[in-house]
Backbone as CSV, one residue per row, in Angstrom:
resi,resn,N_x,N_y,N_z,CA_x,CA_y,CA_z,C_x,C_y,C_z
1,MET,198.611,181.913,137.974,198.515,183.400,138.900,199.119,184.157,137.452
2,SER,197.935,184.513,136.374,198.784,185.545,135.835,199.885,186.427,135.678
3,ASN,200.460,186.655,134.525,201.406,187.754,134.713,201.272,188.976,135.386
4,LEU,200.067,189.822,135.075,199.407,191.007,135.919,199.148,190.674,137.435
5,GLU,198.761,189.293,137.633,198.600,188.833,138.957,200.348,188.950,139.506
6,GLU,200.874,188.235,139.388,202.326,187.753,139.375,202.948,189.371,139.519
7,VAL,202.631,190.205,138.819,203.195,192.127,138.633,202.919,192.419,139.829
8,LEU,201.515,192.498,140.275,201.368,193.325,141.544,201.066,192.384,142.614
9,TYR,201.167,190.922,143.011,201.911,190.530,143.623,203.034,190.921,144.302
10,ASN,204.195,190.748,143.109,205.752,191.013,143.715,205.891,193.059,144.304
11,LEU,204.874,193.909,143.605,204.604,194.909,143.851,203.911,194.974,145.058
12,VAL,203.056,194.502,145.550,202.799,194.960,147.524,203.308,193.604,148.514
13,LYS,203.604,192.749,147.886,204.086,191.653,149.071,205.374,192.497,149.587
14,PRO,206.093,193.336,149.241,207.075,193.955,150.173,206.880,195.153,151.459
15,MET,205.410,195.388,150.621,204.842,196.261,151.650,203.713,196.385,152.483
16,VAL,203.652,194.688,152.935,202.414,194.204,153.957,203.085,193.306,155.057
17,ASP,202.568,193.570,156.053,203.400,192.938,157.416,203.253,191.658,157.604
18,ASN,201.763,191.356,157.123,201.255,189.998,157.256,200.783,189.171,155.676
19,VAL,202.135,188.861,155.612,202.768,188.261,154.319,201.300,186.823,154.192
20,ASP,201.666,186.155,154.897,200.259,185.044,154.822,199.291,185.484,154.389
21,ALA,198.748,186.256,155.092,196.935,186.651,154.494,196.804,186.900,153.313
22,LEU,197.898,187.530,152.377,198.112,188.562,151.191,197.729,187.388,150.434
23,ARG,196.342,187.579,149.553,196.230,187.369,148.199,196.064,188.374,147.166
24,VAL,196.351,187.826,146.105,195.933,188.565,144.907,195.572,187.627,143.990
25,GLU,194.277,187.669,143.346,193.389,187.042,142.218,192.696,187.889,141.203
26,GLU,193.208,187.411,139.935,191.981,187.988,139.146,190.486,187.417,138.737
27,LYS,189.867,188.347,138.735,188.265,187.959,138.868,187.607,188.129,137.248
28,THR,186.833,187.687,136.870,186.262,187.687,135.858,185.502,189.276,135.787
29,SER,185.484,189.456,134.482,184.997,190.436,134.372,184.088,191.017,132.982
30,SER,183.270,191.482,132.841,182.158,191.315,131.435,182.615,191.863,130.661
31,ASN,184.070,192.705,130.728,184.527,193.330,129.137,185.803,191.930,129.269
32,PRO,186.316,191.832,127.802,187.373,191.111,127.604,188.572,191.723,127.359
33,ARG,188.452,193.150,127.403,189.505,194.301,127.537,189.926,194.537,129.262
34,GLU,188.789,194.338,129.688,189.136,194.647,131.407,190.041,193.519,132.322
35,VAL,190.825,193.753,132.953,191.462,192.726,134.109,191.206,193.548,135.520
36,VAL,190.162,192.307,136.229,190.279,192.582,137.188,190.956,192.233,138.242
37,ILE,191.677,192.598,139.110,192.541,191.921,140.512,191.648,192.321,141.444
38,GLY,192.176,191.159,142.377,191.729,191.841,143.753,192.978,191.472,144.768
39,ILE,192.664,192.510,145.731,194.002,192.403,146.474,193.515,192.102,148.177
40,HIS,193.619,191.007,148.293,192.908,190.550,149.871,194.283,190.489,150.837
41,ALA,193.720,191.388,151.843,194.799,191.469,152.854,194.427,192.084,154.218
42,ASP,195.438,191.966,155.546,194.800,192.225,156.790,193.943,193.812,156.597
43,ASP,193.585,194.478,157.521,192.822,195.711,157.282,193.955,196.676,157.509
44,GLU,194.927,196.514,158.686,196.189,197.248,158.474,197.061,197.643,157.005
45,ASP,196.943,195.986,156.608,197.899,195.998,155.325,196.689,196.635,154.072
46,ILE,195.654,196.353,154.203,194.900,197.366,153.127,195.033,198.846,153.264
47,ALA,195.293,199.300,154.589,194.880,200.737,154.734,196.157,201.021,154.200
48,ARG,197.665,200.191,154.714,198.750,200.610,153.950,198.972,201.029,152.721
49,LEU,198.313,199.807,152.030,198.269,199.882,150.788,197.889,200.447,149.698
50,ILE,196.375,201.344,150.256,195.763,202.227,149.637,196.342,203.804,150.335
51,GLY,196.966,203.923,151.320,197.779,205.345,151.632,197.045,206.382,151.678
52,ARG,197.662,207.619,152.201,196.295,208.575,152.391,196.512,209.375,151.092
53,LYS,194.735,209.664,151.236,194.051,209.870,150.059,194.447,208.830,148.747
54,GLY,194.486,207.850,149.285,194.719,206.965,147.950,195.922,207.402,147.519
55,SER,196.437,207.681,147.700,197.926,207.687,146.647,199.072,206.483,146.593
56,MET,198.818,205.902,147.178,199.231,204.621,147.159,198.434,203.766,146.001
57,ALA,197.505,203.843,146.610,196.598,202.836,145.219,196.573,203.560,144.252
58,SER,196.799,204.844,143.633,196.842,205.352,142.451,198.226,205.219,141.997
59,ALA,199.450,205.004,142.485,200.178,204.563,142.423,200.511,203.468,141.632
60,LEU,199.940,202.633,142.685,199.834,200.882,141.943,198.858,200.929,140.651
61,ARG,197.764,201.537,140.451,197.177,201.678,139.255,198.257,201.554,138.560
62,GLN,198.814,203.211,138.259,199.270,203.845,137.487,200.924,202.301,137.073
63,VAL,201.462,202.074,137.739,201.956,201.281,137.605,201.740,199.846,136.870
64,MET,200.502,199.680,136.866,199.358,198.119,136.887,199.308,198.439,135.066
65,SER,198.839,199.924,135.075,198.275,200.374,133.713,199.544,199.897,132.457
66,VAL,200.698,201.046,133.009,201.761,200.598,132.278,202.033,199.114,132.498
67,ALA,201.926,197.963,132.785,202.026,196.753,132.761,201.237,195.896,131.862
68,SER,200.091,196.501,132.049,198.805,196.084,130.698,198.925,196.491,129.762
69,HIS,199.823,197.837,129.472,199.731,198.138,127.946,200.148,197.559,126.878
70,ARG,201.006,196.076,127.308,201.648,195.702,126.028,200.157,194.460,125.594
71,GLU,199.565,194.211,126.302,198.469,192.925,126.152,197.078,194.142,126.299
72,ASP,197.234,195.293,125.650,196.348,196.429,125.309,194.777,196.040,126.175
73,LYS,194.994,196.125,127.549,194.140,195.614,128.490,194.188,196.737,129.639
74,LYS,192.710,197.000,130.248,192.445,198.082,131.077,192.410,197.309,132.891
75,VAL,193.413,197.648,133.536,193.402,196.871,134.784,192.716,197.624,136.094
76,THR,192.056,196.926,136.562,190.777,197.433,137.672,191.687,196.702,139.345
77,ILE,191.772,197.890,140.141,192.270,196.987,141.403,191.209,196.820,142.479
78,LYS,191.158,196.172,143.281,190.148,195.990,144.299,190.929,195.607,145.211
79,PHE,190.606,196.688,146.893,190.875,195.966,148.024,190.298,195.827,148.253
80,GLU,190.325,194.883,149.294,189.482,193.874,149.531,189.981,193.063,151.276
81,GLN,189.685,193.942,151.866,190.321,193.549,153.524,189.786,192.129,153.837
82,GLU,190.249,191.315,154.567,190.297,189.905,154.948,189.664,189.744,156.242
83,LYS,188.473,188.801,156.577,187.569,188.752,157.291,187.987,188.066,158.452
84,ASP,187.921,188.855,159.792,188.960,187.824,161.228,187.799,186.738,161.137
85,ALA,188.683,185.811,161.683,188.320,184.518,162.244,187.776,184.344,163.244
86,ASP,187.085,185.374,164.086,187.091,185.403,165.524,185.822,184.569,165.862
């Protein structure tokens, strides 16, 4: 787990109900100065992480922007719902 993945995981972990379904993983990007991090969680948890009108998602992006400043990288966060295994 990269440093930025760990920072984001530690930020969102207290906000979710189903911690077992939470996954934070870095994805490949065509731009070497960009880091794409995906957050996978249950439907309700994803809704909570995005927040009303995207307010929580915006706050998470701002914090990650500050965290990535030292590495001179841009962070993109993707919110993805876990598929139910019904």
